[in-house]
VONU-509878 format. One record per residue (C-alpha): residue in three letters; chain; x, y, z; residue number from 0. Coordinates in Angstrom, 2 decimals. Example, Ala and Ser with C-alpha at 12.3 -4.5 7.8 and 13.67 -1.06 7.14 Angstrom:
2
<site code="ala" unit="A" px="12.30" py="-4.50" pz="7.80" pos="0"/>
<site code="ser" unit="A" px="13.67" py="-1.06" pz="7.14" pos="1"/>
% end
This chain:
271
<site code="met" unit="A" px="89.47" py="212.60" pz="-112.93" pos="0"/>
<site code="lys" unit="A" px="88.85" py="209.07" pz="-113.92" pos="1"/>
<site code="ile" unit="A" px="91.34" py="206.99" pz="-115.43" pos="2"/>
<site code="val" unit="A" px="91.57" py="203.81" pz="-117.09" pos="3"/>
<site code="ala" unit="A" px="94.91" py="202.30" pz="-116.89" pos="4"/>
<site code="leu" unit="A" px="96.22" py="198.90" pz="-118.30" pos="5"/>
<site code="asp" unit="A" px="99.28" py="196.78" pz="-118.41" pos="6"/>
<site code="thr" unit="A" px="100.23" py="194.23" pz="-121.18" pos="7"/>
<site code="ala" unit="A" px="104.02" py="194.15" pz="-120.80" pos="8"/>
<site code="glu" unit="A" px="104.63" py="190.57" pz="-119.59" pos="9"/>
<site code="arg" unit="A" px="102.71" py="187.26" pz="-119.38" pos="10"/>
<site code="ser" unit="A" px="100.13" py="189.12" pz="-116.62" pos="11"/>
<site code="cys" unit="A" px="97.57" py="191.24" pz="-117.97" pos="12"/>
<site code="ser" unit="A" px="95.67" py="193.74" pz="-115.90" pos="13"/>
<site code="val" unit="A" px="92.99" py="196.47" pz="-116.42" pos="14"/>
<site code="ala" unit="A" px="92.09" py="199.33" pz="-113.65" pos="15"/>
<site code="leu" unit="A" px="89.87" py="201.89" pz="-113.07" pos="16"/>
<site code="leu" unit="A" px="90.81" py="205.12" pz="-110.87" pos="17"/>
<site code="glu" unit="A" px="89.19" py="208.21" pz="-109.94" pos="18"/>
<site code="asp" unit="A" px="91.56" py="211.19" pz="-108.60" pos="19"/>
<site code="asn" unit="A" px="94.09" py="208.47" pz="-107.46" pos="20"/>
<site code="ile" unit="A" px="91.68" py="206.36" pz="-105.91" pos="21"/>
<site code="pro" unit="A" px="91.32" py="202.61" pz="-107.33" pos="22"/>
<site code="leu" unit="A" px="87.73" py="201.85" pz="-108.19" pos="23"/>
<site code="gly" unit="A" px="88.27" py="198.50" pz="-109.45" pos="24"/>
<site code="glu" unit="A" px="91.16" py="196.03" pz="-111.07" pos="25"/>
<site code="ile" unit="A" px="91.05" py="192.97" pz="-113.06" pos="26"/>
<site code="phe" unit="A" px="94.25" py="190.83" pz="-112.92" pos="27"/>
<site code="met" unit="A" px="95.24" py="187.73" pz="-115.28" pos="28"/>
<site code="leu" unit="A" px="98.34" py="185.42" pz="-115.52" pos="29"/>
<site code="ser" unit="A" px="98.13" py="183.61" pz="-118.68" pos="30"/>
<site code="arg" unit="A" px="99.86" py="182.03" pz="-121.61" pos="31"/>
<site code="asp" unit="A" px="97.14" py="183.05" pz="-124.21" pos="32"/>
<site code="thr" unit="A" px="97.72" py="186.31" pz="-126.06" pos="33"/>
<site code="his" unit="A" px="96.36" py="189.55" pz="-124.15" pos="34"/>
<site code="ser" unit="A" px="94.35" py="190.42" pz="-127.19" pos="35"/>
<site code="arg" unit="A" px="92.27" py="187.56" pz="-126.60" pos="36"/>
<site code="ser" unit="A" px="90.93" py="189.19" pz="-123.16" pos="37"/>
<site code="leu" unit="A" px="92.11" py="192.82" pz="-122.87" pos="38"/>
<site code="met" unit="A" px="89.27" py="194.14" pz="-124.57" pos="39"/>
<site code="gly" unit="A" px="86.58" py="192.01" pz="-122.33" pos="40"/>
<site code="met" unit="A" px="88.55" py="193.03" pz="-119.40" pos="41"/>
<site code="ile" unit="A" px="87.90" py="196.71" pz="-119.82" pos="42"/>
<site code="glu" unit="A" px="84.22" py="196.24" pz="-121.04" pos="43"/>
<site code="asp" unit="A" px="83.60" py="193.80" pz="-117.75" pos="44"/>
<site code="ile" unit="A" px="85.19" py="196.49" pz="-115.05" pos="45"/>
<site code="leu" unit="A" px="83.41" py="199.46" pz="-116.73" pos="46"/>
<site code="his" unit="A" px="79.72" py="197.84" pz="-117.77" pos="47"/>
<site code="arg" unit="A" px="79.46" py="194.84" pz="-115.44" pos="48"/>
<site code="his" unit="A" px="81.22" py="195.66" pz="-112.60" pos="49"/>
<site code="leu" unit="A" px="80.89" py="199.62" pz="-112.14" pos="50"/>
<site code="ser" unit="A" px="78.16" py="200.34" pz="-114.16" pos="51"/>
<site code="met" unit="A" px="80.06" py="202.53" pz="-116.06" pos="52"/>
<site code="asp" unit="A" px="80.40" py="203.84" pz="-119.79" pos="53"/>
<site code="val" unit="A" px="83.64" py="204.21" pz="-121.61" pos="54"/>
<site code="ala" unit="A" px="82.62" py="207.71" pz="-122.54" pos="55"/>
<site code="asp" unit="A" px="82.51" py="208.52" pz="-118.57" pos="56"/>
<site code="ile" unit="A" px="86.32" py="208.30" pz="-118.65" pos="57"/>
<site code="asp" unit="A" px="88.52" py="211.44" pz="-118.80" pos="58"/>
<site code="ala" unit="A" px="91.70" py="209.59" pz="-119.92" pos="59"/>
<site code="phe" unit="A" px="93.54" py="206.55" pz="-120.97" pos="60"/>
<site code="ala" unit="A" px="97.09" py="205.17" pz="-119.67" pos="61"/>
<site code="ala" unit="A" px="98.99" py="202.14" pz="-120.86" pos="62"/>
<site code="ala" unit="A" px="102.49" py="200.12" pz="-119.82" pos="63"/>
<site code="arg" unit="A" px="104.27" py="201.63" pz="-122.81" pos="64"/>
<site code="gly" unit="A" px="107.73" py="199.15" pz="-122.00" pos="65"/>
<site code="pro" unit="A" px="109.84" py="197.69" pz="-121.64" pos="66"/>
<site code="gly" unit="A" px="108.47" py="194.18" pz="-121.98" pos="67"/>
<site code="ser" unit="A" px="107.15" py="191.82" pz="-124.29" pos="68"/>
<site code="phe" unit="A" px="107.34" py="193.55" pz="-127.99" pos="69"/>
<site code="thr" unit="A" px="103.75" py="192.02" pz="-129.29" pos="70"/>
<site code="gly" unit="A" px="102.13" py="192.50" pz="-125.44" pos="71"/>
<site code="leu" unit="A" px="103.20" py="196.06" pz="-125.70" pos="72"/>
<site code="arg" unit="A" px="101.76" py="196.76" pz="-129.02" pos="73"/>
<site code="ile" unit="A" px="98.35" py="195.34" pz="-128.26" pos="74"/>
<site code="gly" unit="A" px="97.95" py="197.47" pz="-124.87" pos="75"/>
<site code="ile" unit="A" px="99.17" py="200.59" pz="-126.59" pos="76"/>
<site code="ser" unit="A" px="97.11" py="199.87" pz="-129.50" pos="77"/>
<site code="ala" unit="A" px="93.86" py="199.54" pz="-127.74" pos="78"/>
<site code="val" unit="A" px="94.61" py="202.76" pz="-125.19" pos="79"/>
<site code="lys" unit="A" px="95.50" py="204.85" pz="-128.56" pos="80"/>
<site code="gly" unit="A" px="92.36" py="203.30" pz="-130.16" pos="81"/>
<site code="leu" unit="A" px="89.85" py="204.31" pz="-127.22" pos="82"/>
<site code="ala" unit="A" px="91.49" py="208.01" pz="-126.65" pos="83"/>
<site code="trp" unit="A" px="91.09" py="208.59" pz="-130.39" pos="84"/>
<site code="ala" unit="A" px="87.56" py="207.60" pz="-130.77" pos="85"/>
<site code="leu" unit="A" px="86.83" py="209.45" pz="-127.46" pos="86"/>
<site code="ser" unit="A" px="89.10" py="212.29" pz="-128.09" pos="87"/>
<site code="lys" unit="A" px="90.52" py="211.88" pz="-124.61" pos="88"/>
<site code="pro" unit="A" px="94.19" py="212.13" pz="-123.60" pos="89"/>
<site code="ala" unit="A" px="96.36" py="209.25" pz="-123.32" pos="90"/>
<site code="ala" unit="A" px="99.72" py="208.72" pz="-121.57" pos="91"/>
<site code="gly" unit="A" px="102.41" py="205.72" pz="-121.58" pos="92"/>
<site code="ile" unit="A" px="103.78" py="204.91" pz="-118.43" pos="93"/>
<site code="ser" unit="A" px="106.99" py="202.91" pz="-118.12" pos="94"/>
<site code="ser" unit="A" px="106.41" py="199.17" pz="-116.97" pos="95"/>
<site code="leu" unit="A" px="108.88" py="199.45" pz="-114.59" pos="96"/>
<site code="asp" unit="A" px="107.17" py="202.37" pz="-112.77" pos="97"/>
<site code="gly" unit="A" px="104.28" py="199.85" pz="-112.68" pos="98"/>
<site code="ile" unit="A" px="106.36" py="197.77" pz="-110.36" pos="99"/>
<site code="ala" unit="A" px="108.19" py="200.50" pz="-108.53" pos="100"/>
<site code="trp" unit="A" px="105.16" py="202.73" pz="-107.48" pos="101"/>
<site code="gln" unit="A" px="103.76" py="199.73" pz="-105.27" pos="102"/>
<site code="phe" unit="A" px="106.62" py="200.55" pz="-102.92" pos="103"/>
<site code="ser" unit="A" px="106.16" py="204.02" pz="-102.79" pos="104"/>
<site code="his" unit="A" px="106.27" py="204.10" pz="-98.91" pos="105"/>
<site code="cys" unit="A" px="109.54" py="201.73" pz="-99.06" pos="106"/>
<site code="glu" unit="A" px="112.41" py="203.67" pz="-97.11" pos="107"/>
<site code="ser" unit="A" px="114.88" py="201.48" pz="-98.97" pos="108"/>
<site code="thr" unit="A" px="116.24" py="201.92" pz="-102.57" pos="109"/>
<site code="val" unit="A" px="113.73" py="200.25" pz="-105.05" pos="110"/>
<site code="cys" unit="A" px="115.05" py="198.11" pz="-107.80" pos="111"/>
<site code="ala" unit="A" px="112.45" py="197.12" pz="-110.46" pos="112"/>
<site code="met" unit="A" px="113.61" py="194.19" pz="-112.77" pos="113"/>
<site code="met" unit="A" px="111.99" py="192.49" pz="-115.48" pos="114"/>
<site code="asp" unit="A" px="113.22" py="189.59" pz="-117.00" pos="115"/>
<site code="ala" unit="A" px="114.00" py="190.33" pz="-120.57" pos="116"/>
<site code="arg" unit="A" px="115.43" py="186.70" pz="-121.21" pos="117"/>
<site code="arg" unit="A" px="118.76" py="186.19" pz="-122.93" pos="118"/>
<site code="gly" unit="A" px="120.28" py="186.51" pz="-119.69" pos="119"/>
<site code="gln" unit="A" px="119.52" py="190.23" pz="-119.12" pos="120"/>
<site code="val" unit="A" px="117.01" py="192.25" pz="-117.02" pos="121"/>
<site code="tyr" unit="A" px="115.37" py="195.33" pz="-117.97" pos="122"/>
<site code="cys" unit="A" px="115.66" py="197.57" pz="-114.72" pos="123"/>
<site code="ala" unit="A" px="115.91" py="200.96" pz="-112.98" pos="124"/>
<site code="phe" unit="A" px="116.65" py="202.23" pz="-109.44" pos="125"/>
<site code="tyr" unit="A" px="114.00" py="204.48" pz="-107.34" pos="126"/>
<site code="lys" unit="A" px="114.32" py="206.34" pz="-104.40" pos="127"/>
<site code="phe" unit="A" px="110.77" py="207.52" pz="-102.45" pos="128"/>
<site code="gln" unit="A" px="110.23" py="209.30" pz="-99.88" pos="129"/>
<site code="asn" unit="A" px="106.92" py="209.32" pz="-97.87" pos="130"/>
<site code="gly" unit="A" px="105.05" py="208.28" pz="-101.52" pos="131"/>
<site code="val" unit="A" px="106.84" py="210.80" pz="-103.21" pos="132"/>
<site code="leu" unit="A" px="109.49" py="209.85" pz="-106.15" pos="133"/>
<site code="leu" unit="A" px="112.56" py="211.46" pz="-105.21" pos="134"/>
<site code="asp" unit="A" px="114.88" py="210.40" pz="-107.73" pos="135"/>
<site code="lys" unit="A" px="115.15" py="207.44" pz="-110.63" pos="136"/>
<site code="ser" unit="A" px="118.20" py="206.27" pz="-112.45" pos="137"/>
<site code="pro" unit="A" px="117.82" py="205.91" pz="-116.41" pos="138"/>
<site code="glu" unit="A" px="116.25" py="202.61" pz="-117.58" pos="139"/>
<site code="thr" unit="A" px="118.60" py="200.12" pz="-119.05" pos="140"/>
<site code="thr" unit="A" px="119.14" py="196.48" pz="-120.24" pos="141"/>
<site code="leu" unit="A" px="121.75" py="194.56" pz="-118.37" pos="142"/>
<site code="asp" unit="A" px="123.06" py="190.97" pz="-117.38" pos="143"/>
<site code="pro" unit="A" px="122.07" py="191.15" pz="-113.55" pos="144"/>
<site code="arg" unit="A" px="125.58" py="190.39" pz="-112.68" pos="145"/>
<site code="ser" unit="A" px="126.61" py="193.69" pz="-113.74" pos="146"/>
<site code="leu" unit="A" px="124.84" py="195.41" pz="-110.96" pos="147"/>
<site code="ala" unit="A" px="128.09" py="194.53" pz="-108.96" pos="148"/>
<site code="lys" unit="A" px="129.82" py="197.43" pz="-110.72" pos="149"/>
<site code="leu" unit="A" px="127.13" py="199.82" pz="-109.58" pos="150"/>
<site code="gly" unit="A" px="128.59" py="199.18" pz="-106.02" pos="151"/>
<site code="ser" unit="A" px="131.95" py="200.06" pz="-107.04" pos="152"/>
<site code="lys" unit="A" px="133.72" py="203.15" pz="-107.96" pos="153"/>
<site code="asn" unit="A" px="135.55" py="201.79" pz="-110.69" pos="154"/>
<site code="gly" unit="A" px="132.14" py="200.46" pz="-111.96" pos="155"/>
<site code="lys" unit="A" px="130.42" py="201.96" pz="-115.23" pos="156"/>
<site code="cys" unit="A" px="128.90" py="204.81" pz="-113.66" pos="157"/>
<site code="gly" unit="A" px="128.60" py="208.56" pz="-114.41" pos="158"/>
<site code="ala" unit="A" px="128.52" py="210.35" pz="-117.93" pos="159"/>
<site code="gly" unit="A" px="127.88" py="207.57" pz="-120.52" pos="160"/>
<site code="gly" unit="A" px="127.20" py="204.80" pz="-117.80" pos="161"/>
<site code="tyr" unit="A" px="124.38" py="203.61" pz="-115.57" pos="162"/>
<site code="phe" unit="A" px="123.57" py="206.71" pz="-113.84" pos="163"/>
<site code="ser" unit="A" px="124.83" py="210.19" pz="-114.50" pos="164"/>
<site code="gly" unit="A" px="123.94" py="213.71" pz="-113.11" pos="165"/>
<site code="pro" unit="A" px="123.79" py="215.24" pz="-109.57" pos="166"/>
<site code="thr" unit="A" px="121.39" py="212.43" pz="-108.37" pos="167"/>
<site code="phe" unit="A" px="120.96" py="210.24" pz="-105.50" pos="168"/>
<site code="phe" unit="A" px="122.11" py="207.61" pz="-107.41" pos="169"/>
<site code="asn" unit="A" px="125.46" py="208.97" pz="-108.87" pos="170"/>
<site code="glu" unit="A" px="126.25" py="209.97" pz="-104.78" pos="171"/>
<site code="thr" unit="A" px="125.46" py="206.68" pz="-103.79" pos="172"/>
<site code="phe" unit="A" px="127.14" py="204.31" pz="-105.85" pos="173"/>
<site code="leu" unit="A" px="129.94" py="206.50" pz="-107.19" pos="174"/>
<site code="asn" unit="A" px="131.17" py="208.05" pz="-104.16" pos="175"/>
<site code="lys" unit="A" px="130.58" py="205.92" pz="-101.16" pos="176"/>
<site code="asn" unit="A" px="131.90" py="202.68" pz="-102.88" pos="177"/>
<site code="phe" unit="A" px="128.96" py="200.56" pz="-100.92" pos="178"/>
<site code="phe" unit="A" px="125.59" py="198.62" pz="-101.54" pos="179"/>
<site code="pro" unit="A" px="122.51" py="200.41" pz="-100.19" pos="180"/>
<site code="glu" unit="A" px="119.72" py="198.36" pz="-98.88" pos="181"/>
<site code="thr" unit="A" px="117.56" py="197.60" pz="-101.75" pos="182"/>
<site code="leu" unit="A" px="114.14" py="196.21" pz="-102.46" pos="183"/>
<site code="phe" unit="A" px="114.34" py="194.07" pz="-105.80" pos="184"/>
<site code="ala" unit="A" px="110.61" py="193.45" pz="-107.19" pos="185"/>
<site code="gly" unit="A" px="109.37" py="192.01" pz="-110.52" pos="186"/>
<site code="ser" unit="A" px="110.23" py="189.35" pz="-112.51" pos="187"/>
<site code="gly" unit="A" px="113.68" py="189.79" pz="-113.10" pos="188"/>
<site code="ala" unit="A" px="113.86" py="189.76" pz="-109.32" pos="189"/>
<site code="val" unit="A" px="112.50" py="186.60" pz="-109.15" pos="190"/>
<site code="ser" unit="A" px="114.39" py="184.83" pz="-111.91" pos="191"/>
<site code="tyr" unit="A" px="117.82" py="186.08" pz="-110.64" pos="192"/>
<site code="gln" unit="A" px="117.25" py="186.38" pz="-106.78" pos="193"/>
<site code="asp" unit="A" px="120.48" py="183.93" pz="-106.13" pos="194"/>
<site code="glu" unit="A" px="122.70" py="186.13" pz="-108.35" pos="195"/>
<site code="ile" unit="A" px="121.48" py="189.51" pz="-106.41" pos="196"/>
<site code="arg" unit="A" px="121.97" py="187.89" pz="-103.07" pos="197"/>
<site code="asn" unit="A" px="125.54" py="186.98" pz="-103.93" pos="198"/>
<site code="ile" unit="A" px="126.29" py="190.54" pz="-104.92" pos="199"/>
<site code="tyr" unit="A" px="124.12" py="192.67" pz="-102.56" pos="200"/>
<site code="gly" unit="A" px="124.23" py="190.18" pz="-99.57" pos="201"/>
<site code="ala" unit="A" px="122.29" py="191.43" pz="-96.38" pos="202"/>
<site code="asn" unit="A" px="121.26" py="194.30" pz="-98.16" pos="203"/>
<site code="ala" unit="A" px="119.27" py="192.56" pz="-100.80" pos="204"/>
<site code="his" unit="A" px="115.43" py="192.37" pz="-99.92" pos="205"/>
<site code="phe" unit="A" px="112.92" py="190.93" pz="-102.16" pos="206"/>
<site code="ala" unit="A" px="109.29" py="191.56" pz="-102.97" pos="207"/>
<site code="pro" unit="A" px="106.46" py="189.06" pz="-102.14" pos="208"/>
<site code="gly" unit="A" px="105.16" py="187.23" pz="-104.86" pos="209"/>
<site code="phe" unit="A" px="101.86" py="189.10" pz="-105.33" pos="210"/>
<site code="gln" unit="A" px="103.69" py="192.34" pz="-105.96" pos="211"/>
<site code="asn" unit="A" px="106.44" py="191.12" pz="-108.30" pos="212"/>
<site code="tyr" unit="A" px="104.16" py="192.12" pz="-111.12" pos="213"/>
<site code="val" unit="A" px="103.12" py="195.36" pz="-113.30" pos="214"/>
<site code="arg" unit="A" px="99.71" py="196.59" pz="-112.15" pos="215"/>
<site code="ala" unit="A" px="97.50" py="198.70" pz="-114.01" pos="216"/>
<site code="ser" unit="A" px="96.56" py="200.41" pz="-110.74" pos="217"/>
<site code="ala" unit="A" px="100.23" py="201.37" pz="-110.19" pos="218"/>
<site code="ile" unit="A" px="100.16" py="202.24" pz="-113.72" pos="219"/>
<site code="gly" unit="A" px="97.38" py="204.87" pz="-112.87" pos="220"/>
<site code="his" unit="A" px="99.08" py="206.07" pz="-109.91" pos="221"/>
<site code="ala" unit="A" px="102.32" py="206.93" pz="-111.61" pos="222"/>
<site code="leu" unit="A" px="100.15" py="209.24" pz="-114.20" pos="223"/>
<site code="phe" unit="A" px="98.24" py="211.10" pz="-111.01" pos="224"/>
<site code="asn" unit="A" px="101.26" py="211.82" pz="-109.93" pos="225"/>
<site code="asn" unit="A" px="102.82" py="213.28" pz="-113.04" pos="226"/>
<site code="pro" unit="A" px="99.59" py="213.95" pz="-115.09" pos="227"/>
<site code="glu" unit="A" px="101.92" py="216.30" pz="-117.57" pos="228"/>
<site code="leu" unit="A" px="102.41" py="213.09" pz="-119.47" pos="229"/>
<site code="leu" unit="A" px="98.95" py="213.13" pz="-120.82" pos="230"/>
<site code="ala" unit="A" px="98.62" py="214.12" pz="-124.49" pos="231"/>
<site code="ser" unit="A" px="96.12" py="214.81" pz="-126.56" pos="232"/>
<site code="asp" unit="A" px="98.18" py="213.61" pz="-129.64" pos="233"/>
<site code="thr" unit="A" px="97.77" py="209.85" pz="-129.55" pos="234"/>
<site code="asp" unit="A" px="100.73" py="209.59" pz="-132.23" pos="235"/>
<site code="ser" unit="A" px="103.06" py="210.53" pz="-129.60" pos="236"/>
<site code="leu" unit="A" px="102.48" py="207.18" pz="-127.46" pos="237"/>
<site code="met" unit="A" px="104.80" py="204.71" pz="-128.84" pos="238"/>
<site code="pro" unit="A" px="106.15" py="201.59" pz="-127.36" pos="239"/>
<site code="val" unit="A" px="109.61" py="202.04" pz="-125.60" pos="240"/>
<site code="tyr" unit="A" px="111.50" py="198.35" pz="-125.87" pos="241"/>
<site code="leu" unit="A" px="115.34" py="199.30" pz="-124.55" pos="242"/>
<site code="arg" unit="A" px="116.43" py="196.77" pz="-126.97" pos="243"/>
<site code="arg" unit="A" px="116.04" py="194.83" pz="-130.42" pos="244"/>
<site code="ser" unit="A" px="113.65" py="192.07" pz="-130.98" pos="245"/>
<site code="asp" unit="A" px="114.78" py="188.22" pz="-130.87" pos="246"/>
<site code="ala" unit="A" px="114.27" py="188.27" pz="-134.49" pos="247"/>
<site code="glu" unit="A" px="116.67" py="191.40" pz="-135.02" pos="248"/>
<site code="ile" unit="A" px="119.10" py="189.65" pz="-132.82" pos="249"/>
<site code="asn" unit="A" px="118.98" py="186.54" pz="-134.35" pos="250"/>
<site code="tyr" unit="A" px="119.21" py="187.99" pz="-137.82" pos="251"/>
<site code="gln" unit="A" px="122.40" py="189.89" pz="-137.08" pos="252"/>
<site code="ala" unit="A" px="123.89" py="186.63" pz="-135.35" pos="253"/>
<site code="leu" unit="A" px="123.61" py="185.05" pz="-138.74" pos="254"/>
<site code="asn" unit="A" px="124.16" py="188.22" pz="-140.83" pos="255"/>
<site code="pro" unit="A" px="127.39" py="189.48" pz="-138.82" pos="256"/>
<site code="leu" unit="A" px="128.11" py="192.32" pz="-141.47" pos="257"/>
<site code="cys" unit="A" px="124.98" py="193.71" pz="-140.86" pos="258"/>
<site code="thr" unit="A" px="125.53" py="197.29" pz="-139.33" pos="259"/>
<site code="glu" unit="A" px="123.29" py="198.48" pz="-136.09" pos="260"/>
<site code="met" unit="A" px="122.03" py="201.11" pz="-138.48" pos="261"/>
<site code="ala" unit="A" px="119.84" py="198.36" pz="-140.10" pos="262"/>
<site code="phe" unit="A" px="117.80" py="197.86" pz="-136.58" pos="263"/>
<site code="ile" unit="A" px="116.67" py="201.63" pz="-136.15" pos="264"/>
<site code="asp" unit="A" px="113.29" py="201.67" pz="-135.07" pos="265"/>
<site code="lys" unit="A" px="111.24" py="201.40" pz="-138.28" pos="266"/>
<site code="glu" unit="A" px="107.51" py="200.73" pz="-137.30" pos="267"/>
<site code="pro" unit="A" px="104.83" py="203.01" pz="-138.58" pos="268"/>
<site code="pro" unit="A" px="102.59" py="204.79" pz="-135.74" pos="269"/>
<site code="leu" unit="A" px="100.32" py="202.27" pz="-134.28" pos="270"/>
% end
């Protein structure tokens, strides 16, 4: 099966073509320009110019579904939905955090994928892999990086209604053992808050090299091959996952404190 995967969640933009989980090619760019200027050209380049393929040869499409830049996510998801609909092919949305974490699927330590969410917050999730197989993943959340200290405390915000719940690796590790396991932190959030993380985790905090701190389209495709049931023929079901309100909504509520949370229920029409 041939899959075109793409990521537009942050400043970086990448497109990859994989066949049966083997990457045939990938284009990566880091730019301040809007991804709408380069994305379709990147898709055309990797298919036609570099691999001499036609878009009709592709069996499925995947895009980073979020968290990340609101505008960036909508550009990538709109592109995938348009291609999938036009060719009557299935498509899938893959977590942007998965697009970081799967680059470390053979890491023996706990992996924390962390994206800079601005406003002093990060998007993050913890992962446990074994020999390339995902054993466990915490819920994705938005938090102040200093709140990571709570995850190592029995009195922290864990369990039901907290960061982790259920009989999982993370519940056992963070709730019952009261210690910080060796953890590899990766992503733009880990870069921005490395000092804060190191103050909390000490010598048990490890950090990814610079070239692995980005969501990669090849990792998005790899994650899909490891969970192919995410593919859906109904592209209307593919929607961005933001994890928090936009800056415009946050600023509006700051100016209108009587405005209730109900005013911010996702009201976007299908892409």
